[in-house]
C-alpha positions in Angstrom: 25.5 14.9 103.3 26.8 18.5 103.0 26.6 20.1 99.5 28.1 23.4 98.4 25.6 26.2 98.0 25.7 28.6 95.0 27.9 31.1 96.8 30.4 28.3 97.6 30.3 27.0 94.1 31.2 30.5 92.9 34.2 30.6 95.2 35.2 27.1 94.2 35.1 28.0 90.5 37.0 31.3 91.1 39.8 29.3 92.8 39.8 26.8 90.0 40.1 29.6 87.4 43.0 31.2 89.4 44.8 27.8 89.7 44.5 27.1 85.9 45.5 30.6 85.0 48.5 30.7 87.3 49.6 27.2 86.2 49.6 28.4 82.6 51.8 31.4 83.4 54.2 29.2 85.4 54.5 26.8 82.5 55.7 29.7 80.2 58.0 31.1 82.9 59.6 27.7 83.3 60.2 27.5 79.5 61.8 31.0 79.7 64.2 29.8 82.5 62.6 32.0 85.2 61.3 29.2 87.5 62.1 25.6 88.2 60.3 22.4 87.3 56.4 22.7 87.5 53.8 20.1 87.7 50.7 21.5 85.9 47.4 21.4 87.7 45.3 21.2 84.5 42.5 18.6 85.0 43.0 18.4 88.8 41.4 21.7 89.9 38.0 20.4 90.8 39.3 17.6 93.0 41.8 19.9 94.8 39.7 23.0 95.3 36.5 21.1 95.9 38.2 19.1 98.7 39.9 22.2 100.3 36.6 24.2 100.4 35.1 21.3 102.5 37.7 22.0 105.3 37.8 24.4 108.2 41.0 26.5 107.7 41.2 27.4 111.4 41.5 23.7 112.5 42.2 21.4 109.6 45.6 20.7 108.1 46.5 20.1 104.5 49.5 18.1 103.3 49.9 18.8 99.6 52.0 16.9 97.0 53.3 18.9 94.1 50.2 20.0 92.1 48.1 21.2 95.0 49.7 24.6 96.1 47.9 26.6 93.4 44.6 25.2 94.5 44.9 26.1 98.2 44.1 29.8 98.0 41.4 29.4 100.6 44.2 28.9 103.2 45.7 32.3 102.4 48.4 34.1 100.2 51.2 32.6 102.3 50.8 29.3 100.4 51.6 30.8 97.0 54.5 32.9 98.4 56.1 29.9 100.0 55.6 27.9 96.8 57.4 30.5 94.8 60.3 30.7 97.2 60.6 26.9 97.1 60.5 26.8 93.3 63.2 29.4 93.1 65.6 27.2 95.2 65.4 28.8 98.6 66.4 26.0 100.9 63.6 26.7 103.5 61.4 28.6 101.1 58.6 26.1 101.5 58.1 27.2 105.1 54.6 28.5 105.7 54.2 30.7 108.8 51.7 30.1 111.6 48.8 30.0 111.9 48.3 28.7 108.3 47.8 24.9 108.6 49.5 23.9 105.3 52.6 21.7 105.3 55.2 22.6 102.7 54.9 20.7 99.3 56.3 17.2 99.2 57.6 15.8 96.0 58.9 12.5 97.3 56.3 9.9 96.3 54.0 9.1 99.2 56.4 10.4 101.8 53.8 12.9 103.2 51.3 10.2 104.0 53.0 8.9 107.2 53.5 12.5 108.2 49.8 13.1 107.8 49.0 10.2 110.0 51.5 11.2 112.7 50.1 14.8 112.7 46.5 13.5 113.0 47.5 11.1 115.8 49.2 13.9 117.7 46.1 16.0 117.3 44.1 13.2 118.9 46.4 12.8 121.8 46.2 16.5 122.4 42.5 16.6 122.0 42.9 19.2 119.3 39.9 19.8 117.0 40.0 19.2 113.2 41.3 16.7 110.7 44.3 16.2 108.4 43.8 16.0 104.6 46.7 14.5 102.6 46.8 14.6 98.8 48.6 11.9 96.7 48.4 10.4 93.3 47.6 6.9 92.1 51.3 6.2 91.7 51.9 6.9 95.4 49.5 4.1 96.2 52.2 1.6 95.1 54.6 2.8 97.8 55.0 1.1 101.1 54.5 4.3 102.9 50.8 4.3 101.8 50.1 0.9 103.2 52.0 1.3 106.4 50.4 4.7 107.1 47.0 3.5 106.1 47.2 0.5 108.4 48.4 2.6 111.3 45.7 5.2 110.8 43.0 2.5 110.8 44.3 1.0 114.0 44.6 4.4 115.7 41.3 5.8 114.2 43.4 8.8 113.4 41.4 11.9 112.1 43.0 11.8 108.6 41.5 11.9 105.1 43.5 10.1 102.4 42.7 11.8 99.1 44.1 9.9 96.1 43.8 11.9 93.0 43.8 9.3 90.3 44.7 11.1 87.0 45.2 7.7 85.2 49.0 8.2 84.9 51.9 7.7 87.3 54.2 9.7 85.0 54.0 7.4 82.0 52.6 4.3 83.8 48.9 3.8 83.3 46.6 2.7 86.1 46.2 -0.8 84.8 49.9 -1.4 85.3 49.7 0.2 88.8 47.2 -2.1 90.4 45.0 -5.2 89.8 42.4 -3.8 92.2 39.1 -2.6 90.6 39.7 0.9 92.0 42.1 2.5 94.4 39.4 3.2 97.1 39.0 -0.6 97.5 42.5 -0.6 99.2 40.7 0.9 102.2 39.4 -2.6 103.1 42.9 -3.7 104.2 42.9 -0.8 106.6 39.5 -1.4 108.0 38.3 2.1 106.9 35.7 3.4 104.5 36.7 3.8 100.9 34.8 5.8 98.2 35.4 6.7 94.6 34.0 10.0 93.3 34.1 11.9 90.0 37.0 14.2 90.5 35.8 16.5 87.7 32.8 17.4 89.8 33.8 19.7 92.7 30.4 19.3 94.4 30.8 15.5 94.6 34.4 15.9 95.9 33.2 18.5 98.5 30.4 16.1 99.6 32.8 13.2 100.0 35.3 15.2 102.0 32.6 16.8 104.1 31.3 13.3 105.0 34.8 12.0 105.7 35.5 15.0 107.9 32.4 14.5 110.0 33.4 10.8 110.2 36.8 11.7 111.6 35.9 14.5 114.0 33.3 12.1 115.5 36.2 9.7 116.5 35.4 7.2 113.8 38.7 7.5 112.0 40.1 7.8 108.6 38.5 7.6 105.1 40.2 6.9 101.8 38.8 8.9 98.9 39.7 8.3 95.3 38.9 11.3 93.0 39.1 10.1 89.4 40.3 12.8 86.9 42.4 12.9 83.7 45.6 14.6 83.5 45.1 17.2 80.8 48.7 18.2 80.6 52.2 16.9 81.2 53.3 15.2 84.4 55.8 18.0 84.8 57.6 20.4 82.6 60.3 17.7 82.2 57.8 15.3 80.6 56.5 14.8 77.0 53.1 13.2 77.3 52.6 12.9 73.5 55.0 9.9 73.7 52.6 7.8 75.7 49.2 9.4 76.1 46.8 8.2 73.3 45.6 11.4 71.5 42.0 10.1 71.4 42.0 9.6 75.2 43.2 13.1 75.8 40.7 14.5 73.4 37.8 12.8 75.2 39.0 14.0 78.6 39.3 17.6 77.3 35.5 17.4 76.6 35.1 16.8 80.4 37.4 19.6 81.5 36.2 20.4 85.0 36.4 24.2 84.4 34.2 24.0 81.3 31.5 21.9 83.1 31.2 24.2 86.1 31.5 27.3 84.0 28.3 26.3 82.1 26.4 25.4 85.3 27.2 28.8 86.8 26.4 30.7 83.6 23.0 28.9 83.4 22.3 30.2 86.9 23.5 33.7 85.9 26.3 33.3 88.6 29.2 34.0 86.2 30.0 36.1 83.2 32.8 36.7 80.7 33.6 40.0 82.5 34.0 38.2 85.7 36.2 35.6 84.0 38.5 38.3 82.7 38.6 40.1 86.0 39.6 36.9 87.9 42.2 35.8 85.4 43.8 39.3 85.5 44.0 39.3 89.3 45.4 35.8 89.3 48.3 36.8 87.0 48.9 40.0 89.1 49.0 37.9 92.3 51.5 35.4 90.8 53.7 38.2 89.5 53.7 39.7 93.0 54.7 36.4 94.6 57.4 35.9 92.0 58.9 39.3 92.5 58.8 38.8 96.3 60.6 35.5 96.0 63.1 36.8 93.5 64.1 39.6 95.8 64.3 37.5 99.0 67.9 36.9 100.0 69.0 33.2 100.2 69.1 31.7 103.7 72.5 31.0 105.3 73.4 27.8 107.2 70.6 28.5 109.6 68.6 26.0 107.5 70.7 23.3 109.3 69.9 24.5 112.9 67.1 22.2 113.7 68.2 18.9 112.3 69.8 17.7 115.6 70.2 19.2 119.2 73.9 19.6 118.3 75.7 19.2 115.1 76.9 15.7 114.1 80.4 15.6 112.5 78.7 15.1 109.1 76.4 18.0 109.6 79.3 20.2 110.8 81.0 19.5 107.5 77.9 20.3 105.6 77.5 23.6 107.5 81.1 24.5 106.8 80.7 23.7 103.0 77.4 25.6 102.8 79.0 28.6 104.5 81.8 28.7 102.1 79.5 28.3 99.1 77.3 31.2 100.4 80.5 33.4 100.9 81.5 32.8 97.3 78.0 33.6 96.0 78.3 37.0 97.6 81.8 37.8 96.2 
């Protein structure tokens, strides 16, 4: 089983720090009315970054949900730029240019899971190398899309990795009201594929699980369902008030297992991190976020070209929508 070496752990931690720092800035910007709704990444960093670092960026695809974009720095600056465009309301702002193999964020619950299976199946049919990793939460496992896509992937032996980040809450619904199963990874049995549960606060364990699942997939053995258990340290989104339903004692206990604090201590014990390095990384993270924000803010809104690829030719409904959008865009420029 592949384990991250010290250099990789340093890179993983750096990306975790960047994600947490940028998420904090975005939270404040949303409260100031500068950006739209944000889903904080706090508590999820090890699961997201650890998984992504086990992938090969030149061949492997990632389908994020709504917390993941800040943790995908390994795939390049285009991911953050696209995320900021999308957040500021650009209709096609989520587009990420080739050759970056990241699909735009998907906020519809579980909707990206069938897409991931279709993409992986297409790769198999074309004999393309690599795998597809799709992120989703415990709440998404209650959706039909999860079961239908998981069953199809098992039958096809599609090279896809299902990564369920179980943060104990589907908005305000706790896991015990989500499923009667002992864990989410046990649902893999219905698909005839391996299922494994790992500590999502430990990026090394997540890295190892994804590495093994990747090897399994590229060798033609099909999908794996990985459940990474974490605890959501913040709100579901900026539209949520977790103090209304999260027990204070549970949150306090989870904060003691903050994935950043655990890895920070490990790296400091090995003399692989310092306070100066921490300050340097945090400063660069904020500068990069500001750069992406300014770029997005100064990008002109798209025209009705966003409707060009829905059908080979416009349906009557699409034609009406195109006309309405064109009129709206004209008024916005008056």
